C-alpha positions as CSV (number, residue, x, y, z in Angstrom):
1,M,-65.8,24.7,251.2
2,R,-67.4,27.8,252.7
3,N,-68.8,31.0,251.6
4,A,-67.3,34.3,252.6
5,A,-67.8,35.1,256.2
6,K,-68.7,38.5,257.7
7,A,-65.8,40.8,258.1
8,G,-64.0,40.1,261.4
9,H,-65.3,36.5,261.7
10,R,-63.2,34.7,259.1
11,G,-61.4,31.5,260.3
12,M,-58.7,29.5,258.6
13,G,-59.9,27.3,255.7
14,A,-60.0,23.5,256.0
15,S,-56.8,23.1,253.9
16,A,-55.0,25.6,256.2
17,L,-56.2,23.7,259.3
18,A,-55.0,20.4,257.8
19,A,-51.7,22.0,257.0
20,S,-51.2,23.4,260.5
21,L,-52.0,20.0,262.0
22,L,-49.5,18.4,259.6
23,L,-46.8,20.8,260.9
24,A,-47.9,20.2,264.4
25,G,-47.6,16.4,263.9
26,G,-44.1,16.8,262.5
27,L,-43.0,16.4,258.9
28,A,-41.3,13.1,259.9
29,A,-44.8,11.6,260.1
30,C,-45.5,12.3,256.5
31,S,-46.9,8.9,255.4
32,S,-50.4,9.1,254.0
33,A,-53.3,9.0,256.5
34,G,-54.5,5.6,255.3
35,S,-51.1,4.0,255.0
36,P,-50.0,1.0,257.1
37,D,-47.3,3.2,258.7
38,S,-49.8,5.7,260.1
39,G,-51.9,3.0,261.5
40,Q,-49.3,0.9,263.2
41,A,-50.5,-0.9,266.3
42,A,-49.8,0.5,269.7
43,P,-46.8,-0.9,271.4
44,S,-47.5,-4.1,273.3
45,N,-46.5,-2.4,276.6
46,A,-49.4,0.0,276.1
47,G,-51.9,-2.6,277.4
48,S,-49.5,-4.7,279.4
49,A,-50.5,-5.7,282.9
50,Q,-46.8,-6.0,283.9
51,P,-46.1,-3.5,286.7
52,V,-44.2,-0.4,285.6
53,S,-43.4,2.4,288.0
54,V,-45.1,5.6,287.2
55,T,-44.0,7.6,290.2
56,N,-41.7,9.8,288.2
57,V,-43.8,10.1,285.1
58,D,-45.0,13.6,284.1
59,L,-48.1,13.0,282.2
60,R,-49.2,16.1,280.3
61,I,-53.0,16.2,280.0
62,G,-55.0,18.4,277.8
63,D,-58.4,19.7,279.2
64,Q,-61.2,22.0,278.1
65,A,-64.4,23.5,279.6
66,G,-66.5,21.1,277.6
67,A,-64.8,18.1,279.0
68,G,-63.7,19.2,282.5
69,S,-61.6,16.1,283.2
70,Q,-59.5,17.7,285.9
71,A,-62.7,19.1,287.6
72,L,-64.4,15.7,287.2
73,L,-61.5,13.8,288.9
74,T,-61.5,16.5,291.7
75,A,-65.3,16.2,292.3
76,A,-65.1,12.4,292.4
77,G,-62.3,12.6,295.0
78,L,-59.9,10.8,292.6
79,I,-57.5,13.6,291.7
80,G,-55.2,12.7,294.6
81,K,-55.1,9.1,293.5
82,L,-53.3,9.8,290.3
83,P,-50.1,7.8,290.9
84,F,-48.1,10.0,288.5
85,K,-47.3,13.7,288.2
86,A,-50.1,15.3,286.2
87,Q,-49.5,18.5,284.3
88,W,-52.8,20.0,283.1
89,A,-53.2,22.4,280.1
90,D,-56.4,24.1,279.2
91,F,-57.6,24.5,275.6
92,T,-60.6,26.2,274.1
93,S,-61.6,23.1,272.1
94,G,-60.3,19.8,270.7
95,P,-58.6,21.0,267.6
96,P,-56.0,23.2,269.3
97,M,-55.5,20.5,271.9
98,L,-54.5,18.0,269.2
99,Q,-52.4,20.5,267.5
100,A,-50.5,20.8,270.8
101,M,-50.3,17.0,271.0
102,G,-48.9,16.9,267.4
103,S,-46.2,19.3,268.4
104,G,-45.3,17.2,271.4
105,S,-46.6,19.5,274.1
106,I,-49.2,17.2,275.6
107,D,-49.5,13.4,275.9
108,I,-53.3,12.8,276.2
109,G,-56.6,14.6,276.2
110,L,-60.4,14.2,275.7
111,V,-61.9,15.6,272.5
112,G,-65.1,15.1,270.4
113,D,-65.5,13.0,267.3
114,A,-64.1,15.4,264.7
115,P,-60.7,16.5,266.1
116,P,-59.1,13.0,265.7
117,I,-60.2,13.0,262.1
118,F,-58.6,16.4,261.3
119,A,-55.5,15.4,263.2
120,A,-55.2,12.2,261.3
121,A,-55.7,14.1,258.0
122,G,-52.9,16.4,259.0
123,G,-50.5,13.6,259.6
124,S,-50.3,13.7,263.4
125,Q,-49.1,10.6,265.1
126,I,-52.1,10.0,267.5
127,A,-54.3,7.2,268.5
128,V,-57.6,7.0,270.3
129,V,-57.3,4.9,273.5
130,G,-60.7,5.4,275.1
131,A,-64.2,6.2,274.0
132,L,-67.3,7.7,275.6
133,K,-70.8,7.5,274.1
134,S,-72.2,11.0,274.0
135,S,-75.7,12.2,274.8
136,P,-77.7,13.8,271.9
137,D,-78.4,16.8,274.1
138,G,-74.6,17.5,274.4
139,T,-74.5,19.3,271.0
140,A,-76.9,21.7,269.4
141,L,-77.6,24.1,266.6
142,L,-78.8,27.3,268.3
143,V,-80.7,30.4,267.0
144,P,-81.8,33.5,268.9
145,A,-85.1,33.3,270.6
146,N,-86.7,35.9,268.3
147,S,-85.1,34.4,265.1
148,P,-87.5,33.9,262.2
149,V,-85.6,30.7,261.5
150,H,-87.6,27.7,262.6
151,S,-86.2,24.9,260.5
152,V,-82.6,24.0,259.4
153,A,-83.6,24.5,255.7
154,Q,-84.3,28.2,256.5
155,L,-80.6,28.7,257.2
156,K,-79.8,28.6,253.5
157,G,-77.7,31.6,252.7
158,K,-77.2,32.5,256.3
159,S,-74.1,32.6,258.6
160,I,-73.4,29.9,261.2
161,A,-70.7,30.0,263.8
162,V,-68.8,26.8,264.5
163,A,-65.4,25.8,265.7
164,Q,-63.5,24.3,262.8
165,G,-62.5,20.7,263.2
166,S,-64.6,20.3,266.4
167,S,-67.5,17.9,267.1
168,S,-69.9,20.6,266.2
169,N,-68.2,20.9,262.8
170,Y,-69.5,17.4,262.1
171,H,-72.8,18.1,263.7
172,I,-73.5,21.0,261.4
173,L,-72.4,19.0,258.4
174,A,-74.8,16.1,259.3
175,T,-77.6,18.5,260.3
176,L,-77.4,20.4,257.0
177,A,-77.3,17.2,255.0
178,K,-80.5,15.9,256.7
179,A,-82.2,19.2,255.6
180,G,-81.0,18.8,252.0
181,L,-78.2,21.4,252.4
182,T,-74.4,21.4,252.2
183,V,-71.8,23.7,253.6
184,K,-71.8,25.5,250.3
185,D,-75.4,26.6,251.0
186,V,-74.5,28.5,254.1
187,S,-71.7,30.7,255.3
188,L,-69.7,28.9,258.1
189,D,-67.9,31.3,260.4
190,Y,-65.1,29.4,262.0
191,L,-64.9,30.7,265.5
192,Q,-63.8,29.4,268.9
193,P,-66.5,29.3,271.5
194,A,-65.8,32.7,273.2
195,E,-65.7,34.4,269.8
196,A,-68.7,32.6,268.6
197,L,-70.7,33.5,271.7
198,A,-69.9,37.2,271.1
199,A,-70.9,36.9,267.5
200,F,-74.1,35.1,268.3
201,S,-75.2,37.4,271.1
202,S,-74.5,40.5,269.0
203,G,-76.4,39.2,266.0
204,H,-73.4,38.9,263.7
205,V,-74.3,35.3,262.9
206,A,-77.7,33.7,262.4
207,A,-77.0,30.5,264.2
208,W,-74.3,28.8,266.3
209,D,-73.5,25.1,266.5
210,V,-71.8,24.2,269.7
211,W,-71.5,21.7,272.6
212,T,-72.2,21.6,276.4
213,P,-71.8,23.8,278.5
214,Y,-71.9,26.6,275.9
215,I,-75.4,25.4,274.9
216,E,-76.8,25.9,278.3
217,Q,-74.9,29.2,278.8
218,A,-76.5,30.6,275.6
219,E,-79.9,29.4,276.6
220,S,-79.7,30.9,280.1
221,Q,-77.9,34.1,279.4
222,Y,-79.0,34.9,275.8
223,H,-82.3,33.0,275.5
224,A,-81.0,30.9,272.7
225,R,-83.4,28.4,271.1
226,V,-82.3,24.9,270.0
227,L,-83.0,24.4,266.4
228,A,-81.6,20.8,266.2
229,N,-79.6,18.6,268.6
230,G,-77.8,15.4,268.1
231,T,-80.9,13.2,268.1
232,D,-81.0,12.8,264.3
233,V,-77.3,12.4,263.8
234,G,-77.0,8.9,265.2
235,D,-74.6,7.6,267.8
236,T,-71.7,9.9,268.4
237,Y,-68.6,9.5,270.6
238,S,-66.0,11.5,272.4
239,F,-62.4,10.1,272.5
240,V,-59.5,10.0,274.8
241,V,-56.6,10.6,272.4
242,A,-52.9,9.9,273.1
243,S,-49.8,10.6,271.2
244,R,-47.9,7.7,269.7
245,A,-44.8,8.9,271.4
246,A,-46.4,8.6,274.8
247,L,-47.8,5.1,274.0
248,A,-44.3,4.0,272.9
249,D,-42.9,5.0,276.3
250,P,-43.5,2.1,278.7
251,A,-43.8,4.3,281.8
252,K,-46.1,6.8,280.1
253,A,-48.2,4.0,278.7
254,A,-48.6,2.6,282.2
255,A,-49.6,6.1,283.5
256,I,-52.2,6.4,280.7
257,R,-53.7,3.1,281.8
258,D,-54.0,4.4,285.4
259,Y,-55.5,7.7,284.1
260,L,-58.1,5.9,282.0
261,R,-59.0,3.7,284.9
262,L,-59.6,6.7,287.2
263,I,-61.5,8.6,284.5
264,D,-63.8,5.6,284.0
265,Q,-64.5,5.6,287.7
266,A,-65.1,9.4,287.7
267,Y,-67.7,9.2,285.0
268,G,-69.5,6.5,287.0
269,W,-69.4,8.7,290.0
270,S,-70.8,11.7,288.1
271,A,-73.7,9.7,286.8
272,A,-74.8,9.0,290.4
273,N,-73.9,12.4,291.8
274,K,-75.1,15.0,289.3
275,S,-75.6,17.8,291.8
276,S,-72.2,17.5,293.4
277,W,-70.5,17.3,289.9
278,A,-72.4,20.4,288.8
279,G,-71.1,22.4,291.7
280,T,-67.5,21.5,291.1
281,W,-67.8,22.0,287.4
282,A,-69.4,25.4,287.9
283,K,-66.4,26.5,290.0
284,A,-64.0,25.2,287.4
285,S,-65.7,26.7,284.4
286,G,-66.7,30.0,286.1
287,L,-70.3,29.6,284.9
288,P,-73.4,29.9,287.1
289,L,-74.5,26.8,289.0
290,P,-78.0,26.7,287.3
291,V,-76.2,26.7,283.9
292,M,-73.9,23.8,285.0
293,T,-76.7,21.9,286.6
294,Q,-78.5,21.8,283.3
295,A,-75.2,21.1,281.5
296,T,-74.6,18.1,283.8
297,K,-78.1,16.7,282.8
298,D,-77.5,17.3,279.1
299,N,-73.9,16.1,279.0
300,Q,-74.4,12.4,280.0
301,T,-71.5,10.4,278.6
302,T,-70.7,6.7,279.2
303,P,-67.3,5.2,278.8
304,V,-67.3,2.3,276.3
305,A,-64.8,0.1,274.7
306,I,-63.3,0.8,271.3
307,T,-65.2,-1.8,269.4
308,P,-65.8,-2.3,265.6
309,A,-69.2,-0.5,266.1
310,V,-67.4,2.5,267.5
311,I,-64.8,2.5,264.8
312,S,-67.6,2.2,262.1
313,S,-69.4,5.2,263.6
314,E,-66.3,7.3,263.6
315,Q,-65.5,6.1,260.0
316,K,-68.8,7.7,258.9
317,V,-67.6,11.0,260.4
318,A,-64.4,10.8,258.5
319,D,-66.2,9.9,255.3
320,A,-68.5,12.8,255.7
321,F,-65.7,15.3,256.0
322,T,-63.9,13.8,253.0
323,A,-67.1,13.9,250.9
324,A,-67.6,17.6,251.8
325,G,-64.1,18.4,250.8
326,L,-63.2,19.5,254.3
327,I,-60.2,17.2,254.7
328,P,-57.9,15.9,252.0
329,G,-58.2,12.3,251.0
330,K,-59.8,9.3,252.8
331,I,-59.0,8.5,256.4
332,D,-59.1,4.8,257.6
333,F,-60.0,5.5,261.2
334,A,-59.1,1.9,262.3
335,N,-55.5,2.9,261.8
336,F,-55.9,5.5,264.5
337,A,-57.6,3.4,267.2
338,V,-56.1,0.9,269.7
339,S,-58.1,-1.5,271.8
340,T,-55.4,-2.5,274.3
341,F,-57.1,-0.5,277.1
342,N,-60.6,-1.9,276.5
343,D,-60.5,-3.9,279.7
344,I,-60.6,-0.8,281.8
345,T,-62.6,1.6,279.7
346,G,-66.2,0.6,279.9
347,G,-66.1,-3.0,278.9
348,T,-68.1,-3.7,275.8
349,S,-70.6,-1.3,274.1
């Protein structure tokens, strides 16, 4: 699964992560990931057009620096148009966000392609309700500017920082495979972004696989060099994930519909107003404006419907983790996707 990491940079193993997600999801949800029970369809009210009052709904929304959903809605002038009460919670990355969702702490949140797979493998009762096509520049494998490494193959036997269960976890898996390597040929140090940045800048790891805006921060502040981005990985997606419990609640399901509609509008606004979005995102993230200006250019994402093509792409991600032994068993991603909100999340892809 992974070689021994340097002292002080060892993360939990894949089995431990899956176990923690299983506990977070609740032992009551103990059917196998590919079983019909775990893939039950979303309640019909989840996509219903019938009016349901959301005035008194408290929708608990997960957010992270790499997504910036709250900042995006604010920049687009839409935060005040949320017709429900929004409770925002910040997370360092997608995996801890979905752990919180599995434990019932949040209702919905935006994550990369890998976190839903790990959550599904852990038994969490979640479903993807929206999708965004990601830019290949939004993820990258970085090395220091003066590193002797100039090809992915040269990383054999070296340490690479990555957040376990994140979109970058899949990116490094696919990038290594393209170079004829596996995770057994390198030492993966499972670190959250802040820890990984410290390890990378101090030379404790040879490379770092991460996403925007940490890519641009490392390039600007530590002169990092991109060894590989997402160009050769193929189409990748981010997902808006909701808990099954929230979808089963008619009022929360209606609030989720309103939230997705406004998020869709906000992404459309950001594509046409990059400089304004960069300014708001910089204030929200605490990173310098030049860093976030570049991040805004690199992090171009487009809302799309959850189509068979999207599900097929995500199935490849799940199969790659299974083949690498990083999750137990096979995940049928179609069991964790609902299309009842497609009419307001980007149309057809």
